[in-house]
N, C-alpha and C positions, 0 to 999 in steps of 0.2 A: 504494500500500500504506500502510495506517495505521501509526502508530508505536505500539509496545508500551509500555504504562504499567502498572506494578505498583502497585496502590492502597496496598499496605503498605510501599512502598520507604522512606519516611521512618522508619517504625518499624524496619525492618531496618537502616538506617543508624545510628539511635540505639542499637540493641542492639549493633551492631558497635563503636561508639565506647565504649559503656559497658564492653563486654568488654575492650577494649584498656586502658581505665583501670584496671579491676580486675586485669588481668594485671600492669600496672606496680606497683600497690600490693602484689600478692602477691610479686613479685620483690623489692621493697624489704623486705618482711617476712622473706623467706627470707634475704636478705643480713644483716639484723639478727640472725636466728637463728644464722647461721654466726659472726657476730662474738661473740655471747654464748657460744656453745660454745667458741670460742677463749679468751675471757676466763675461763671456768670452768676450762678446762684449765690456763691459766697460774696461776690461784689454787691449783689442786690441786698443781701443781709447787712453788709457793712454800711452801705448807703443808708439803709433804714435805721441802723443804730446811730449813725451820726446825725441823721435828721431828728431823731428823738432827743439826742443830747442837745442839739441847738434849740429845740422847742423848750426843753427844760431850762436851758440857760436864759432864754428870753423871759421866762416867768420869774426868775430869781435875780440874784446879783450876778452880774457878768461884766466882762471886759469886752469892749468892742473888738479889740485885737484878737481875742479868742474866737469870737464869732467869725471874723474875717478869715482867720486861719482855717477854721472848720469849713467855711464856705469855699475857700480855694481848694481844700482837700476834696470836698464834694465835687467840685468841677473836674478835678483830676480823675476821681473815681468814675464820674459820669462819662468822661472821655474814654477811659479804659474800658468801661462797660460797652460803649458803642463800638470800640475797636474789636473787642471780643465777639460781640454779636455779629459784626461784619465778617470776621474770620470764620465764625460758625456757619454763616450763610454760605460763604464760599466753600467751606469744607463739605457742607451738605450737597452742594452741586457736584463736587468731585466724587462724593460717595454715590450719588445717583448715576453718574457716568460710569464709575467703576462697576457698580452693580449690573448695569446694562451690558458692560463688556463681559462680565462673568457669565451672565445669562446667555449671551451670544456664543461664548466659547463652550458652554455646557451643551447648547443645542447642536453646535458643530460636532462636538465629540459624540453626542448621542447619535447623530446621523451617520457618522463614520462607523460607530459600533454596530448599528443596524445593518449597514452595508456589509460590514465584515461578517456578521451572522448570516446574512443572505448568501454571500459568496461561499461561506463554509457549508451551508446546506446544499448549494449547487455542487460544490466539490464532492461532498459525500454521495450525492446522486450520481455524479460522473464516475466515482470510484465503484459504486454498486454496478453501474452499467459495464465498466471494464471487467470487473470480477465475473459478472454474468456471461460476458462474451468469452472470457477464458474458460469458464466452466462449460459453456456450449461447445467450444473447440475441443476440449478434452473429451466431452461426451461423444462428439462426432468422431473423433479419432478412435475411441474405444469401440464405438459401434461399427466403424469401418473395419477394424481389426477382427472383431467377432464375425463379421460377414465374410471376411477373407479366409477365415479358418475353416 
């Protein structure tokens, strides 16, 4: 029996490796996304804390310089929050693109695997036909020998 060889096996292997690499990249992007979301939440809490401090200071005895300092810090945190949110939005776009790429590679790999399976079935059928032809030849030869005896 001949050995089955899928002509596109190297391509299938390369697609599989590429898909694995893209999945790793996608998971690192998602990890980065979760880290950014956590940072944004912490910044939001920090802004809320400072806002409450300023509110308490306005009710009691306070120095204007303290309020100005807190206000400048709030502006800095607000800018930082906007920058992180912008970075998160950009990262989510990259994640979306990478997820589409992984889906595409998965579909291509699946198509190649189905093609390989189909070719393997054809190969087995052809092997069965060859084997049957050989058996028919042997049977014919044996029949002819018996007739000649």
